[in-house]
C-alpha positions as CSV (number, residue, x, y, z in Angstrom):
1,M,4.5,1.1,-42.9
2,H,8.1,0.5,-44.0
3,P,9.1,-3.1,-43.4
4,D,12.2,-2.1,-41.4
5,I,10.1,0.0,-39.2
6,K,7.8,-2.9,-38.3
7,T,10.8,-5.0,-37.4
8,L,12.4,-2.1,-35.4
9,I,9.2,-1.5,-33.4
10,E,9.1,-5.1,-32.4
11,L,12.9,-5.1,-31.7
12,Q,12.6,-2.1,-29.5
13,Q,9.8,-3.6,-27.5
14,V,11.9,-6.8,-27.0
15,D,14.9,-4.7,-26.0
16,N,12.8,-2.6,-23.5
17,D,11.5,-5.8,-22.0
18,L,15.0,-7.2,-21.8
19,A,16.2,-4.1,-20.0
20,A,13.4,-4.3,-17.5
21,L,14.1,-8.0,-16.9
22,T,17.8,-7.5,-16.6
23,S,17.3,-4.7,-14.1
24,R,15.0,-7.0,-11.9
25,I,17.5,-9.8,-12.1
26,E,20.5,-7.6,-11.2
27,A,18.5,-6.1,-8.3
28,T,17.7,-9.4,-6.7
29,P,21.0,-10.1,-4.9
30,Q,20.8,-6.6,-3.2
31,Q,17.2,-7.1,-2.2
32,V,18.0,-10.5,-0.8
33,Q,21.0,-9.1,1.1
34,A,18.8,-6.3,2.5
35,L,16.3,-8.8,3.9
36,K,19.2,-10.8,5.5
37,N,20.6,-7.6,6.9
38,Q,17.2,-6.8,8.5
39,L,17.2,-10.1,10.3
40,S,20.8,-9.6,11.3
41,D,19.9,-6.2,12.7
42,F,17.0,-7.8,14.6
43,L,19.2,-10.5,16.1
44,R,21.9,-7.9,16.9
45,I,19.4,-5.8,18.8
46,C,18.3,-8.9,20.7
47,D,21.9,-9.6,21.7
48,E,22.4,-6.0,22.7
49,R,19.4,-6.2,25.0
50,K,20.6,-9.5,26.6
51,A,24.0,-7.9,27.1
52,R,22.3,-4.9,28.7
53,L,20.3,-7.1,31.0
54,A,23.4,-9.0,32.0
55,A,25.2,-5.8,32.8
56,N,22.2,-4.5,34.7
57,Q,22.2,-7.7,36.8
58,K,25.9,-7.4,37.5
59,E,25.6,-3.8,38.6
60,R,22.7,-4.7,40.9
61,R,24.8,-7.5,42.5
62,E,27.7,-5.1,43.0
63,L,25.3,-2.5,44.6
64,D,23.8,-5.2,46.8
65,A,27.3,-6.1,47.9
66,E,28.1,-2.5,48.5
67,V,25.0,-2.1,50.7
68,Q,25.9,-5.1,52.7
69,A,29.5,-3.9,53.2
70,I,28.1,-0.5,54.4
71,R,25.7,-2.2,56.8
72,V,28.6,-4.1,58.3
73,K,30.5,-0.8,58.8
74,I,27.4,0.8,60.4
75,T,27.1,-2.1,62.8
76,K,30.7,-1.9,63.7
77,H,30.4,1.9,64.2
78,R,27.3,1.4,66.4
79,D,29.2,-1.0,68.6
80,Q,32.1,1.5,68.9
81,L,29.7,4.1,70.2
82,Y,29.8,2.4,73.6
83,E,33.6,2.6,73.6
84,V,34.1,6.3,72.9
85,K,35.1,8.4,75.9
86,T,34.2,12.0,74.8
87,N,31.1,13.7,73.4
88,E,33.1,15.0,70.5
89,Q,34.1,11.4,69.6
90,Y,30.5,10.3,70.0
91,R,29.1,13.0,67.7
92,A,31.8,12.2,65.1
93,M,30.9,8.6,65.2
94,L,27.2,9.4,64.8
95,K,27.9,11.7,61.9
96,E,29.9,8.9,60.2
97,V,27.0,6.5,60.7
98,E,24.6,9.0,59.2
99,G,26.8,9.4,56.2
100,E,27.0,5.6,55.7
101,E,23.2,5.4,56.0
102,A,22.9,8.1,53.3
103,N,25.1,6.0,51.1
104,I,22.8,3.0,51.6
105,R,19.8,5.1,50.5
106,K,21.7,6.2,47.4
107,A,22.7,2.7,46.6
108,E,19.1,1.4,47.1
109,D,17.8,4.2,44.9
110,R,20.2,3.1,42.2
111,I,19.2,-0.6,42.7
112,L,15.5,0.4,42.3
113,E,16.3,2.3,39.0
114,K,18.2,-0.8,37.8
115,M,15.2,-3.0,38.6
116,V,12.8,-0.8,36.7
117,D,15.2,-0.7,33.7
118,A,15.6,-4.5,33.9
119,E,11.9,-5.0,33.8
120,Q,11.6,-3.0,30.6
121,V,14.5,-4.8,29.0
122,E,13.2,-8.2,30.0
123,K,9.8,-7.3,28.4
124,Q,11.6,-6.3,25.2
125,I,13.6,-9.6,25.2
126,R,10.4,-11.6,25.6
127,E,8.6,-9.7,22.8
128,A,11.6,-10.2,20.5
129,A,11.7,-13.9,21.3
130,T,8.0,-14.1,20.4
131,R,8.7,-12.3,17.1
132,L,11.9,-14.1,16.2
133,E,10.5,-17.2,14.5
134,G,8.1,-15.0,12.6
135,E,10.9,-12.7,11.4
136,K,12.9,-15.7,10.3
137,A,9.9,-17.2,8.4
138,R,9.1,-13.8,6.8
139,M,12.7,-13.3,5.6
140,E,13.0,-16.9,4.2
141,S,9.6,-16.6,2.5
142,E,10.5,-13.2,0.9
143,V,14.0,-14.5,-0.2
144,S,12.4,-17.5,-1.8
145,R,9.9,-15.3,-3.6
146,L,12.6,-13.0,-4.9
147,E,14.8,-15.9,-6.0
148,A,11.9,-17.6,-7.8
149,A,10.9,-14.4,-9.5
150,S,14.5,-13.8,-10.6
151,K,14.7,-17.3,-12.1
152,E,11.4,-16.7,-13.9
153,A,12.8,-13.4,-15.2
154,E,15.9,-15.2,-16.4
155,R,13.7,-17.7,-18.4
156,E,11.8,-14.8,-19.9
157,R,15.0,-13.0,-20.7
158,D,16.4,-16.1,-22.4
159,A,13.2,-16.4,-24.5
160,L,13.4,-12.8,-25.5
161,L,17.1,-13.2,-26.5
162,E,16.0,-16.0,-28.8
163,Q,13.3,-13.9,-30.2
164,R,15.7,-11.0,-30.8
165,K,17.9,-13.4,-32.8
166,T,15.0,-13.8,-35.3
167,L,14.5,-10.1,-35.7
168,T,18.0,-8.7,-36.3
169,P,18.8,-10.7,-39.5
170,G,15.9,-9.0,-41.2
171,L,17.6,-5.6,-40.9
172,S,20.4,-4.1,-42.9
173,D,23.7,-3.6,-41.1
174,D,23.4,0.2,-41.4
175,V,19.8,0.3,-40.0
176,L,20.7,-2.0,-37.2
177,A,23.9,-0.1,-36.4
178,H,21.9,3.2,-36.3
179,Y,19.3,1.6,-34.0
180,E,21.9,0.3,-31.6
181,R,23.8,3.6,-31.5
182,L,20.5,5.5,-30.7
183,R,19.6,3.0,-28.0
184,R,22.9,3.6,-26.3
185,G,22.8,7.3,-26.5
186,R,19.0,8.1,-26.2
187,H,18.2,6.4,-22.9
188,G,17.1,3.2,-24.8
189,L,14.6,5.0,-27.0
190,A,15.7,4.7,-30.6
191,L,12.3,4.6,-32.3
192,V,9.5,7.1,-31.6
193,E,6.1,7.8,-33.0
194,V,5.2,10.9,-35.0
195,R,1.9,12.3,-33.6
196,D,0.1,15.4,-34.7
197,G,3.2,16.4,-36.6
198,L,5.5,16.2,-33.5
199,C,8.4,13.8,-32.8
200,M,7.4,12.1,-29.6
201,G,11.1,11.8,-28.6
202,C,12.1,15.4,-28.6
203,H,8.7,17.1,-29.2
204,V,10.1,19.1,-32.1
205,R,7.6,19.7,-35.0
206,L,8.5,18.1,-38.3
207,R,8.6,20.1,-41.5
208,P,5.2,19.8,-43.3
209,Q,6.8,18.0,-46.2
210,A,8.5,15.5,-44.0
211,Y,5.3,14.9,-42.0
212,N,3.4,14.4,-45.2
213,E,6.0,12.0,-46.6
214,I,6.0,9.8,-43.5
215,R,2.2,9.7,-43.5
216,T,1.7,8.9,-47.1
217,Q,4.8,7.2,-48.4
218,N,5.8,4.9,-45.5
219,I,9.5,5.8,-45.8
220,Y,12.4,5.2,-43.4
221,M,12.9,8.6,-41.8
222,T,14.8,10.1,-38.8
223,C,14.1,13.2,-36.8
224,E,16.1,16.2,-37.9
225,A,16.4,17.4,-34.3
226,C,17.2,14.2,-32.3
227,A,18.1,11.7,-35.0
228,R,15.6,9.1,-33.7
229,I,13.9,6.8,-36.1
230,L,10.4,7.9,-36.8
231,Y,7.2,6.0,-37.5
232,Y,3.6,7.0,-38.1
233,V,0.5,5.1,-36.9
234,P,-2.6,5.8,-39.0
235,P,-5.7,6.8,-37.0
236,A,-8.1,4.0,-36.1
237,E,-11.3,3.7,-38.2
238,G,-13.7,6.5,-37.2
239,E,-11.0,8.8,-35.9
240,P,-10.2,12.0,-37.8
241,A,-7.1,11.8,-39.9
242,A,-4.3,14.3,-39.2
243,V,-3.6,17.0,-41.9
244,A,-0.3,17.2,-43.6
245,D,0.4,20.6,-42.1
246,P,-0.8,21.0,-38.5
247,D,0.1,24.7,-38.5
248,A,-2.2,25.3,-41.4
249,Q,-5.0,23.5,-39.6
250,A,-4.4,25.6,-36.5
251,A,-4.5,28.8,-38.5
252,A,-7.7,27.8,-40.2
253,Q,-9.4,27.3,-36.8
254,H,-8.6,30.9,-35.9
């Protein structure tokens, strides 16, 4: 294998690892913030439920006061029944008392609804209070894990950057510039293997002569279709060697 290719293969692996580590490091602040947002949302929901319970209790007090005020009016009306002088006035007063009693029933129904709702909210508040410390501990533990992993990734990245400095001086300026240009424009993949006569970057078949040259002469070669740098890995011992012209082999099999 051409010496530049050996260096480029190692360099590309280092760069791929660097990209993965950098992505993890850059994602950490957002992941940490997402965890903090989850806890904030949990606390906000708890506060909303407490506010809902407080409003419920206030409405029940107001309804209780309304019922008491109506009862006072009914008592007053009943006392006035003995003072009316005509049947018409008596019937009107009774009708008014009946209306007030109906208003009491409506208010009491609403109080009952509020009590049922309050029981549900109180249960939710108790459950949330039980979970709160666990949610805080989970968030803190996960944040610590993410931050520790990020620091470890930074140490690994620093080591890889030092390793990269030992690789690039062994390459000519033209080869390194070509490699860097391909990495920027080919989704980080500048170097690809030739396998069974195909460029594994664009999957275009090499010309038979070019395939034979890269197999037998260990030359520095780029793909005519995608411009990526090519390399060939000989088959392991015991594996069948590829022929120079895969098309010819396919034709022979038929």
